Structures are given as structure tokens and as C-alpha cells.
ROVEXVO-926191 format. One record per residue (C-alpha): x, y, z; residue in three letters. Coordinates in steps of 0.2 Angstrom, whole numbers, plus 2048, in hexadecimal, padded with zeros to 3 digits. Layout:
% ROVEXVO-926191
XYZALA/...
//
This chain:
% ROVEXVO-926191
A7C1C3C65MET/A761B2C5CHIS/A6E1AAC6ALYS/A641BAC6FILE/A5D1BAC5DILE/A5A1A7C5DASN/A501AAC6EILE/A461B6C65PHE/A411ACC56ILE/A3B19FC61ILE/A321ABC6ALEU/A2A1B3C5BPHE/A251A3C55THR/A1F19EC63SER/A131ABC65VAL/A0C1A8C53ILE/A08197C57PHE/9FE19AC67LEU/9F51A8C5FGLN/9F019BC53ALA/9EB18DC5FGLN/9E3198C6BASN/9D51A6C6FILE/9D51B3C7AARG/9C81BDC82ILE/9C71CBC8CSER/9BF1D9C94GLY/9B91E1CA4GLN/9AC1E1CB1VAL/9A61F0CBAVAL/9951F5CC4ASP/9891FACBAPHE/98420ACC4GLN/99420ECCBSER/9A0207CBEGLU/9AA203CCBASP/9B61F3CC5PRO/9B01E3CCDLEU/9BE1D9CD3GLN/9BC1C5CD4GLY/9B01C3CCAALA/9AE1B2CBFASP/9AF1B2CADVAL/9AE1A3CA6TYR/9A7198C96LEU/99718EC98SER/9A017FC90SER/9AB17FC9EGLY/9BC181C91ALA/9C418EC9ACYS/9C019BCA9GLY/9C91ABCB2ALA/9C61B6CC1VAL/9C51C8CBFTHR/9D51D2CC8ASP/9D41E3CD0THR/9D01EECC1ASP/9C01E3CBDGLY/9CC1DBCADTHR/9CC1CACA8PHE/9D21BFC9BGLN/9CE1AEC94LEU/9D81A2C8APHE/9CF194C82CYS/9D6188C74LYS/9C5183C6ELYS/9B618BC70VAL/9A4186C6AALA/99718EC61MET/98B18DC6CASP/998192C7BASP/99219FC84SER/99C1ADC90LEU/9941ADCA3ILE/9991BACB1VAL/9941B6CC2SER/9961C1CD0TYR/9901BFCE3LEU/9821CECE5GLY/97F1D1CD2TYR/9741CACC3GLN/97E1BDCB9THR/9841C1CA7TYR/9821B4C98ASN/9861BBC87ILE/9881B0C77ARG/99A1AEC76PHE/99B1B2C63ARG/9921C3C68GLN/99E1C8C75PHE/9AB1D6C6ELYS/9BA1D3C74ASN/9C11E1C82GLY/9AE1E6C85SER/9A91EDC95THR/99C1E0C9FILE/98F1E9CABTYR/9891E1CB8LEU/9781E5CC4LYS/9781E2CD5SER/96A1D6CDDLYS/9641D3CEESER/96B1C3CF7LEU/9611B5CFCGLU/9631AAD0CLEU/96819ED04GLY/9771A6CFAASP/9871A1CFCGLU/9931ACD06ILE/9A51B0CFFVAL/9AE1B8D0BVAL/9BA1C6D05SER/9BD1D9D03ALA/9AF1E3D02GLU/9A81ECCF3ARG/9A81FECFBILE/9B9205CF8ASP/9BB217CFCILE/9CD217CF3LEU/9C3215CE1LYS/9B9225CE3GLN/9CA22FCE7ASP/9D4239CDDILE/9DD232CCDPRO/9EF22ECD3LEU/9FC221CCFALA/9F9210CD4LYS/9FE1FECD9SER/9F41F0CDDTHR/9FA1DECE3VAL/9ED1D2CE4ASP/9E91C1CEDTYR/9EF1B7CDFGLN/9FF1C0CDCGLU/A001BDCF1ILE/A001ABCF0GLN/A0D1A9CE1GLN/A181B5CEBTYR/A1A1A8CF8GLY/A211B3D04SER/A181BAD14SER/A241C7D16GLU/A1B1D5D0DILE/A2B1DFD09SER/A2E1D2CFBASP/A1B1D7CF4ILE/A1F1E8CF6LEU/A331EACEELYS/A2D1E7CDCPRO/A201F6CDBLEU/A24205CD3PRO/A2A215CE0ALA/A29208CF0ILE/A38206CFCARG/A361FDD0AILE/A41202D1BGLU/A431F7D29GLY/A461E6D2FASN/A3B1D7D39ASP/A3C1E1D49LEU/A3C1F5D46ASP/A2E1EED3AGLY/A2C1F1D29ARG/A27203D21ARG/A22209D10ILE/A2821BD07GLN/A2221FCF8ILE/A2C22ACEBARG/A39231CF5GLY/A2A233D05SER/A2E230D17ASP/A27221D1DALA/A1822CD28ASP/A13234D19GLU/A0B223D13VAL/9FB21FD1BASN/9F620BD1CVAL/9E6205D1FTYR/9E11F5D22LEU/9CF1F1D1FASP/9CB203D1FGLY/9D5206D2FILE/9E2212D32LEU/9F2209D3BILE/9FE216D39ASN/9FC21BD4CASN/A0120BD54VAL/A12211D50ARG/A1921ED5ASER/A22227D4BASP/A12227D42ASN/A1821DD35ALA/A1020AD32ALA/A171FAD35ASP/A121EED28LEU/A191E0D31SER/A081DFD3DILE/9FD1DAD2CILE/9FD1C7D28PRO/A011C6D16VAL/9F91B7D16GLU/9E61BFD19SER/9EA1CCD0BILE/9DE1CDCFEGLU/9E21D9CF5SER/9EE1E9CF7LEU/9ED1FACF0GLU/9FA209CEFILE/9F621ACEALEU/A05223CE5LYS/A03237CEAGLY/9FE244CF7GLY/9EF248CF0ASN/9E223BCF5SER/9D4246CFBALA/9CA238D07LEU/9D822ED0ELEU/9E7237D0CGLY/9E7243D1AGLN/9FB247D1EGLY/9FE23AD11ALA/A0B241D06PHE/A12231CFEGLY/A03228CFDGLY/9F721CD03VAL/9F720BD05VAL/9E5200D07SER/9E81EFD0DILE/9DA1E3D0CLYS/9D81D2D15THR/9CE1C2D11ARG/9C81B6D1EGLN/9C61A1D1BGLU/9B419BD1BTHR/9BD18CD20GLU/9C7189D32PRO/9DA18CD2CSER/9E918ED36PHE/9FB193D31TYR/A0C194D3CVAL/A1C19AD36LYS/A2C19AD3DGLY/A3C1A4D38LYS/A4D1A5D3BMET/A5E1AED35GLY/A6B1BCD36SER/A6D1C4D46PHE/A641B8D50ASP/A561BCD49SER/A461B1D51ARG/A341B2D49TYR/A241A9D4DLEU/A141AED44ILE/A041A5D44SER/9F11A9D3DASN/9E31A1D41VAL/9CF1A3D38SER/9C019AD3FTYR/9AE19DD38PRO/9A519DD49LEU/99419ED3BGLN/9931A0D29LYS/9951B2D2BARG/99E1B4D3BLEU/9B11B0D3AILE/9C01B2D46LEU/9D01B6D44SER/9E11B7D4CTYR/9F31BBD46PHE/A021BED51GLY/A151BFD4EGLN/A241C0D5BALA/A351C4D57SER/A441C7D5FTHR/A561CDD57LEU/A661D3D5DSER/A6B1E0D4CPRO/A7E1E4D55THR/A7A1F6D4FILE/A71203D52GLU/A61203D46TYR/A5320ED50PHE/A4B21BD46PRO/A5522AD44GLY/A65221D47GLU/A6721AD37ARG/A7022BD31PHE/A80229D3ASER/A8E21DD38GLU/A8A20CD41LYS/A93206D50THR/A931F3D53ARG/A8B1F0D67SER/A861DED6CGLU/A7C1E6D7BGLY/A6F1EDD6EILE/A5F1E1D6FTHR/A4C1E0D65THR/A3C1D7D6BSER/A2B1D9D61LYS/A1B1D3D61GLN/A0C1D7D5AASN/9F91CED5CHIS/9EA1D1D50MET/9D71CAD55VAL/9CB1CED46ASN/9B81C9D49LEU/9AE1CDD38SER/99D1C9D34TYR/9961CAD22TYR/9841CED1FGLY/97C1CCD0EARG/97F1DFD0CGLN/98A1E5D18SER/99C1E0D23GLN/99F1E4D33ILE/9B11E0D3ASER/9BA1E5D4CSER/9CC1E5D4DTYR/9D71E3D5EPHE/9E91E6D58ILE/9F81E4D66GLU/A081ECD61TYR/A181E9D6FLEU/A291F0D6BTYR/A391EFD75ASP/A4A1F6D6FTYR/A581F7D7BLYS/A6B1FAD7ALYS/A78202D86PRO/A71214D87SER/A60215D81TRP/A51209D85GLU/A3E20BD7CSER/A2F203D80THR/A1E204D77TYR/A0F1FCD7CARG/9FF1FFD6FASN/9EE1F9D6ETYR/9E31FCD60LEU/9D11F9D61PHE/9C61FCD51ALA/9B51F7D4BTHR/9AF1FBD38SER/99E1F9D2EPHE/99D1F9D1ALYS/98D1F6D12GLY/97B1FAD12GLU/973200D21LEU/960204D24LEU/95D206D12GLY/96D211D0FVAL/97B208D05ARG/98E20CD02ASP/990211D14LEU/99F211D1FGLU/9A0212D32ILE/9B1210D3DSER/9B5212D4EVAL/9C7211D53ASN/9D0213D64HIS/9E3214D67LEU/9EB212D78PHE/9FE212D7BALA/A0A211D89ARG/A1A214D81ASP/A2B219D8CLYS/A3C21ED87ILE/A4B21DD93VAL/A5D226D8EARG/A6A223D9ALYS/A75234D9CGLN/A87233DA5THR/A88227DB3GLY/A78220DBATHR/A6F230DB5SER/A5E22CDA9GLU/A53234DA1PHE/A4222DD9EILE/A33234D93ASN/A22229D95SER/A1322CD8CTYR/A00227D8DILE/9F522AD7CTHR/9E4228D78ASN/9DF229D65GLN/9CD22BD62THR/9C822AD4EASN/9B422AD48LEU/9B1228D36ARG/9A222BD29LEU/9A1226D19ALA/996228D0DLYS/993224CF9ARG/98422DCEDILE/983228CDBILE/97A231CCEPHE/97922DCBBPRO/98B235CB7THR/99023CCC7VAL/997234CD7ASP/99823CCE8PHE/9A3234CF6GLN/9A223DD06PHE/9AE23BD17LEU/9AD242D29THR/9B723ED38GLU/9BB242D49TYR/9CB242D51TYR/9D1242D62HIS/9E2242D69ASP/9E8243D7BASP/9F7240D84LEU/9FE23ED96LEU/A10243D94ASN/A1E243DA1ASP/A31245DA2SER/A3E245DB0LYS/A50240DB4VAL/A54232DC0LYS/A6222ADCAASP/A64223DDATYR/A5A228DE7GLY/A55239DDCPHE/A4723CDD0GLU/A4524FDC9ASN/A35251DBEGLY/A3725CDAFLEU/A2725BDA6TYR/A15254DABHIS/A06259DA2GLY/9F4253D9APHE/9F125BD89ILE/9E3257D7DTYR/9DE25CD68ASP/9CF25AD60ASN/9CD25AD4BARG/9BF25AD3FGLY/9BF257D2ESER/9B3255D1FVAL/9B8251D0EALA/9B024BCFDGLY/9B5247CECVAL/9A7249CDEILE/9AB242CCDSER/9A3243CBDPHE/9A3236CAFARG/99E236C9EASP/9A322FC8CLYS/9A0231C79LEU/992227C72LYS/99A225C62ASN/9A921FC6BLEU/9A5213C7APRO/9B7210C7CILE/9BB220C81LEU/9B6225C94SER/9BC231CA2TRP/9BA238CB3LYS/9BC248CBATHR/9BF24DCCBTYR/9BE259CDALEU/9C4255CEAGLY/9C1263CF9LEU/9C6260D0CARG/9C2269D1BGLY/9CC267D2AASP/9C826ED3DPHE/9D726ED4AVAL/9D0274D5CALA/9DF27BD60SER/9DD289D52GLY/9E1281D42ASN/9D7280D32GLN/9DA27BD22ASP/9CD278D12GLY/9DA26FD04THR/9D326BCF1VAL/9D925ECE5THR/9D425CCD3THR/9D724FCC7GLY/9D4245CB7ALA/9D4235CAFGLN/9CF22FC9EVAL/9CE21BC9AASN/9D1214C86TYR/9CB203C86ASN/9D01FCC74LEU/9D01E7C71GLU/9E11E6C78GLN/9E41F5C81TRP/9DF200C8FLYS/9E7212C90LEU/9E321BCA0SER/9EB22EC9FPRO/9EA239CB0TYR/9EC247CBAPHE/9EB24ECCAASN/9EF25ECD5TYR/9EC264CE7GLY/9F0266CF8LYS/9F325ED06ASN/9F6261D1BVAL/9FC255D29LYS/9F8258D3BTYR/A07251D46PRO/A00246D55SER/A0224BD66LEU/A0D23CD69ARG/A18243D59GLU/A18255D63ASN/A1D24ED75ALA/A2C241D6FTYR/A3424FD64VAL/A3325CD73GLN/A36250D81ASP/A4624AD79LEU/A4C25CD78ALA/A4A263D89LEU/A5525DD96LEU/A51269DA2SER/A40270DAAGLY/A43280DA6ALA/A38280D97ASP/A28276D9ASER/A1E280D8ETHR/A16274D81PHE/A18279D6FGLU/A0D270D62LYS/A1526FD52LEU/A0E276D45LYS/A0326DD35PRO/A0F268D26GLU/A0726DD15TYR/A0B265D03ASN/A0626ACF2ASN/A0825CCE3SER/A05258CD2ALA/A04248CC5GLU/A02244CB7LEU/A04232CAFGLY/9FC223CA5ILE/9FA213CA9SER/9F9204C9ALEU/9F31F2C98THR/9F71E7C8ATYR/9ED1D8C88PHE/9F81CDC7APRO/9EE1C0C70LYS/9FB1B4C75SER/9FD1AAC84THR/A111AEC83ILE/A0B1B9C93TYR/9F91C1C9BARG/9FB1D3C9BTHR/A091DFC9BLEU/A081EECA7ASP/A101FFCA2PHE/A1020ECAFSER/A17220CACPHE/A1522FCB7ALA/A1D241CB9LEU/A1B247CCBPHE/A1F255CD7THR/A1C25ACEBASN/A21269CF4THR/A1F267D07VAL/A1E277D13TYR/A24275D27ASN/A2C265D25LYS/A3225FD36LEU/A4425FD37LEU/A4B251D44THR/A58245D48ARG/A5D23ED5APRO/A6D23DD62PHE/A71236D73ASP/A68243D7FASP/A6424FD71LEU/A58252D62ILE/A5925FD56ALA/A47264D50SER/A42273D45VAL/A36274D38GLN/A3C27CD2AVAL/A3A283D1BGLY/A3527AD0DARG/A39269CFFASN/A35266CEFGLN/A34253CE8THR/A36252CD6ARG/A37243CCBGLY/A2F235CBEILE/A2B223CC2GLU/A29215CB5THR/A26201CB4SER/A201F4CABPHE/A1C1E2CAFLYS/A171D1CA6PHE/A0B1C7CACASN/A0A1B4CADGLN/A1A1B3CA1LEU/A1A1A3C9BLEU/A0C19ECAAASN/A1919ACB6TRP/A231ABCB6PHE/A221C0CB8SER/A2E1CCCB3LEU/A2D1DECB8GLY/A391EDCBAALA/A35200CC2ALA/A4120FCC1PHE/A3C21FCCBVAL/A4722FCCALYS/A4723BCD9ILE/A4D24DCDAASP/A4E253CEDVAL/A50265CF0THR/A53266D02ASN/A5C254D07PRO/A5E25BD1ALEU/A49257D1BLEU/A4A247D11TYR/A5923ED14SER/A6122FD0CTYR/A53230CFDLYS/A5B227CEFPRO/A5B233CDFLYS/A58223CD2GLU/A51212CD9ASN/A50203CCBLEU/A4A1F2CD1SER/A471E4CC3ILE/A3C1D4CCAASN/A3B1C3CC4LEU/A2F1B6CCBGLY/A2E1A4CC8PHE/A1E19BCCETYR/A1E187CCCSER/A0D17DCCCPRO/A17170CD5MET/A1A17BCE5GLY/A2C184CE0LEU/A2C196CE0TYR/A3A1A4CDFLEU/A3B1B6CDDTHR/A4B1C3CDCSER/A4A1D4CDCTHR/A5A1DFCD7PHE/A5A1F0CDCPHE/A651FFCD9TYR/A6520DCE4GLU/A6E21DCDFGLY/A77229CE8THR/A6D232CF8SER/A72240D04VAL/A7323CD18ALA/A78249D26TRP/A7A245D3ATYR/A8324CD48TYR/A94249D4DASP/A98247D60ARG/A9B25AD60ASP/A8B25BD5CTYR/A91262D4AASN/A85260D3AILE/A8D255D2FLEU/A86251D1DTHR/A8D240D13GLU/A8923BD01GLU/A83229D03ILE/A8B21FCF2SER/A7E215CE7ALA/A7E205CE9TYR/A751F5CE0ASN/A711E3CEBASP/A651D7CE7MET/A551CCCF2ASP/A541BBCEFVAL/A451AFCF7SER/A4319CCF0CYS/A37190CF7GLY/A2E181CF7PHE/A1C17BCFALYS/A18169D00VAL/A06164D02PRO/A02159D0DPHE/9F014FD10LYS/9E715FD17ASP/9F7169D1AALA/A03174D11GLU/A16176D16PHE/A22184D0EASP/A32184D10PHE/A3C194D0BGLN/A4C19ED0BVAL/A4F1AFD09SER/A5D1BBD06GLY/A5D1CED08TYR/A6C1DBD00ASN/A731C9CFCVAL/A831D0CF4PHE/A831DCD04ASP/A881EBCFAHIS/A841F8D08SER/A881F0D1AGLY/A841FBD29PHE/A8A20CD23LYS/A79218D23TYR/A6E20AD1DTYR/A60203D29TYR/A661F3D2CLEU/A691F0D18LYS/A761E1D1DLYS/A761D1D14ARG/A691C9D1FTYR/A641B5D1AVAL/A551AED21GLN/A4D19CD22PHE/A3C197D27SER/A2F189D29VAL/A1D18CD26ALA/A0E181D27MET/9FD185D22ARG/9EF17BD26TYR/
//
């Protein structure tokens, strides 16, 4: 106790001393017309005494030891007029408005995420963000290391089956993941985005909106939306990394970026991996007892080629993504060959500003072979073509913003099911089906503030969405929300609320996968489409940021939210050998609370954060293995000398699993609560124009869960070596 008191006294006196020796300047930089935060703006004093870069919310902080009387505060941002004011005239905590300007041909091109962001015009939701600087501090190329410390986030999966995200007890296929505005959920057959196909080293920013009320990009996203923006190097660069570890895992990753011209950049990201998990961990099998089998092997490859052109007022990007996956066990083989082609335009076209156009096409060839008694095999094959066209436009008025989005979605499937044996083949089903869907969505927001109280402002939102399906479904959804911003000298408070409805349409591939596994005879070959799933949700929350006058830490971020969502027509499905249980039943309500805090740049070298989520799932059969409580505490250490360490302690409360026994009886069982820890330690060594990174990572280091029910949540140790040029 005496030691704790002494430490507290030392910290308190340090704060007083630092306050007496340093001057702190803080504020926010926003667009003059739209009032959107400007991330990456340069803020500095004319004397060069100190400088900073604005974060994802446009906020900045300067810590200066000495400021001259004639010093000026300067803010510059590409495409905007430079802001300049005498330091003594600047009121701490003020908002700085930058006006746009036309770029000259000689202007320097800074290649990064474009300023157009549909998510920022959406209904206000609980939000978590990670920027490039923070990713660099983590030092890890594992996206799960970056996401685990965030509140209400759980990462399932592994290197081979992929990293999938859950939000507030949702399923992974209820989270829409966008890479530079391109939806990547459909790259996997289960419609859950594999985050491991994204090059962490190229992420500029990562933003997560939680809850099912995203009116623009959240169609079917009952859990939330993840938006990932990549950055491109303006100089040739090369990155390669190799990993090896438990379960005979082997992993190779490479990332190459090469500017063909000043504005034209070509990049490639690829990875290949193999794993012998010795247990079944294919999706759906994690609910039953695990049995050891040396005959289980997996391998995965994914490749992504990106060509981007950065004009003076626009950006054009083209992507090609290849996703190859093989899974084998004694009675089951799965092969996936998926290819995604995408092109997007963002910026100004023919004098029309704030325009976004994207065209995506997915071609997939999937095959599942299940071996029955003797030499008999049951084979399902699917050839899928999905095309998505999207047009988005933003219109700005003095006090009103309108974000418009329209989409066209085409889906066709060639489906084949048969039984095969030596000298024998019997076709069960062969058919070609297709579906089309059109969507129109819009969000209108009204902003206002009090003239006699400039520190207080607010926005109210109304979102409307209409979906029209060729098969006959027509759905209209409404969402609404409001957010208040209260900016004091050292505080920024933003209470908000939202309420609305969402709808999810299962893809034809999901329909076929469920039906084909259920039918083992040709007696019934009728293809019955799954019904849409619906969700009603509401949320009330507040976010708070505190800017201390001392330099003990940079900022303190705090958030709290109450949420509830009710899902109807949820698909209930569990595969077991050659049988699948599939039925769309009733409803489920998930209610909960979420809270978190984080100290940024604690003592310059540390970050400390904690997050807690408590949920109540009324129907565990629909949402199996959703822990009632989740607690995580994250500590990061980042040394200028190249040493870094991240550790995450986490606790998961009790949950419920259900599965079929060998006699096809449904059994349920409560999964006990457990705690464990992930640790990652590395050291970066510069060598001429290159940098080497040596890292050791341990996941579930206490091994408190083991194989039972968990999705490879067993002790997993990995060593990696990386080189960046």
C-alpha cells in the first residue's frame, strides 16, 4: 500500500512539474463547407518549436517548451488554403476551418486515403478507429493483434481458416467489411470477410461502426461495418515476412509497391500458408467435442494486385483478389477458388464533386466432397457469378447534408449435386438460378449550433433505404439518430443515439450450400430460397476525449453505450457428417452494455486500455458460443530504439454450445468461463536502406481453454522474421 501511495505522489508531482515547464496547444481541423474532420493535416509553429499531425477526428495537440511572442500557428493540408494565426490569438481547443483550393500541376502529391468517406455521413454509431501511426507502433502484421484491444470486438479463426470479426455478440457474416470501399465478404463462401487477406502494413486507417443501423453500407450488417483504407508508398518498397510455429504452421507474406509514374502506383500483396491442426476446425465443427486426427491438413493462398491513379481531384483504383483454400480430413474435402475484380472512382467527374462509382465482379468455383460409407462420395459443386454496381453522391448545403447511394446486385449460380462410387454416378440436382436486387438509400442530416454558445453543436439524421428483389421481396427500412458535440478547452463530449431497422438477403451460394448438404437423394430437388432476415436495433451512448495539460499522456479516450437488437428469421444451421440442420426460426434479442477507456502515449512509450462488454442473448441456439461477458486489458510498449511489446489479457464469460451426438440427438452444454493472454514481442533493426523485424508471438499462452469447443483457442506460439526495403 505504501508503495502505491509513493508512486501516486511521484506521478502527481511530475504532473505539476511538467505543467510548469510545458505549453500545450490543442484543437480540431475541419472542412469549411462540410465540417468533416481532416485527418493528416500538418499543424506546427512557425519557429519550428513543435508540430503534430491531426488524427482521424481532426484533432491535434502540440507540446512546446518555449514559445516566442511572435510565433504563429500554421495548419496546412493538401488541397486546402493554409491557415495562419498568431499563437497568442489562438484560443486553445478551438476549431479551425480550412477552405479548399484548386491544385496546381506542380503541387506535391501525397498518396493516402481520399477525403470522400460515406461512413462519416451515416447514422451516428459507436465507433472505434486505428490509424497508421498506431499500427506502426504495434509492430505486428497480425490484424487480430490490432483489433483485439478494441471494445466489443472478438476475433475468431486462425492463419488458415482466416481471421473473422464479431461485434457485440454478432456472427461474423453479420459484419460488412469494406476495403477501400469494396465489399470483400463475398470472397468467402460463408459470407464472412477474411481479414487476413488484407495487408496490415498498407493500412492507412481502420474504422469500425458498431450496431445494425448503418443506412448506407450496412445492408445485412446486424453487427456493424468495418471500413479499411489502404495507403500507397510514393517510393518503391518491398516487404517480405516468414513465420513458423505450433501445429507445423508455415507462413510466407510479401508486399511490393512500385510507382509507375508520379500519380500511378502498382502494388501487390500475397501470402501462402499451411497448417496441420490435428483437430477439426472447419466452420460449424467447432461446436462439438474435438477429436485428434493427423489426417487433417489445410492450405491457403491469397493474392491481391492493386493499380491506383491519383488525379488532382480524384482517385481511380482497380483490384484483383484471388482467394484459394483447401481443407482435408478423412471424411471431408473442401476446395475454394474465388476471384474478385473491382474498380472504383472517387472524387470529381465532369465538374460533379463528391462522387463515388464502383463496379465489382466475383467469380467462384467451389467444391465439397463428403465421403460416406465405403468408397461412396457425395459431391457438391458451385459456380458463382456476382456483380455489384454502386453510385454514391454527396450534396452539401449551408446547414444540410444529403448522402445518396444506389446499388444494383446480380447473383447467379450453377449448382450440381451427385453421388459417386467406383463405376457409378448418380446426379441428384443440376440447375442454374439467378437473382437481381436493386437498392436506393439516402441519409439527410441537419446541423446547427447556438450563436451565443459556439462550443455546442449538434446533428440530427434520417436514413431511408429501399430494397427490391426480383424474386418478389420489397423492403423499406428507416433509421434515425442524433449526435451532440460539446467542446471545452480540455474536453470533447459527444452523446448520441440511433434507432432503426435492417434487412439481410442470403446469397444464392448460401442457399445452395445449406440445401445441398441437407438433401442426399433426388426425391426432392426443389430449390427453396431462404427468407430475408430482419433486425431492429437501438443504441444510446457517449464518447469522451480528455486532453491533459501535462505530458504524462497524450489523450484519454472513454466511451459507454447501451444497445439492443432483435433478429427475426435467423437461419439455424449445424453440419454433422452428411446431415445439416437448417431452419429459419423465431427471433433472438441481444441486449448489452459496452464501455472502454484508453491512455494514449502514456509516458511517451506506453499505451494502456481496457474494454468491457456484457451481453444477454435470449436464444443461444441462434447465437451459440457468445460469452456473456468480455473483458480485455491491453498494454503496449514502443521504444524509439526499435523494441516493442504488446500484451492483451482477456476474460470470456460463460456461453452455451449445442451440437448433434452420434444418434442425431441435439445436446446443449454450458461452456465455462476462462481467461488467457496474448503476447507479442519484437525488435526492429535498421540496416542501410532496409529494416529487419524479429518477432515472437504467443496466443492463449496459459492454455486455459484447450481444444474443447473452442476454435483453435489453444496455446499457439509463432516466430517470424521480416524485412522491409
